[in-house]
Residue, then its C-alpha position, 0 to 999 in steps of 0.5 A: m850394852a852389846f852382846d858378847k858372843r864368847k862363852s864365859t870361861q867359868g866352865t870347865w877347860v876340856d883337853i881336846g888334843a896334843i898341840e901337835d895335831l894343830p900346827p900354826g896355820t892350820m884348823k880342825r873340826y872337833d865333835l864334842e858331845q853335840h857341838r861341832i867346833l872349829v879350832a884354828n891355830v893362828e900364829g901360835t894362838p888357838f881360836a875356837v868358834a861354831d863349825t857351822c856356817t850362819h848362812e847354810d849348814a856347811s862345815l867351816s873346816m871344809g873352808a880356807l883359813q886365811g890368817d885369822k879368818v875362815k872362809c865358808p866353802l859353800h857361798g864365800s862368807r868370811f868369819c873372823l876367828r877372834d870374835g866370830q863376826a860374819m864379815d861377808e854376805p850372804a852370812e849376817v849372823d856371827l859365830e859363837c866362840y869358845p875360849a881356847r888355850f894351849t897349856a902343858g902341850r895340850l889344846e883345851i877349850v871351854f864348851 
């Protein structure tokens, strides 16, 4: 059985901001308790992943958003925002993913 990197939606949805703060084609880091979470708006769909590159401790929010991928600013590793998969070396470990949604004009995640 494969390990599911996505967190369960059994937790509580937390409001982290207005939809207008994250227009399509943009991404933003949110610091929630001890979690640094990157949220990207990919064509109107929010995706949330751990903000720290699994290869080095670099903030992915400083990298480049390329469709549904984010590129690390240090060594160029790319990660898929849909499932957290590390796509390029030197990163080999996938990112943790968090459920995210737009609802009633707000951005919500479960962490």
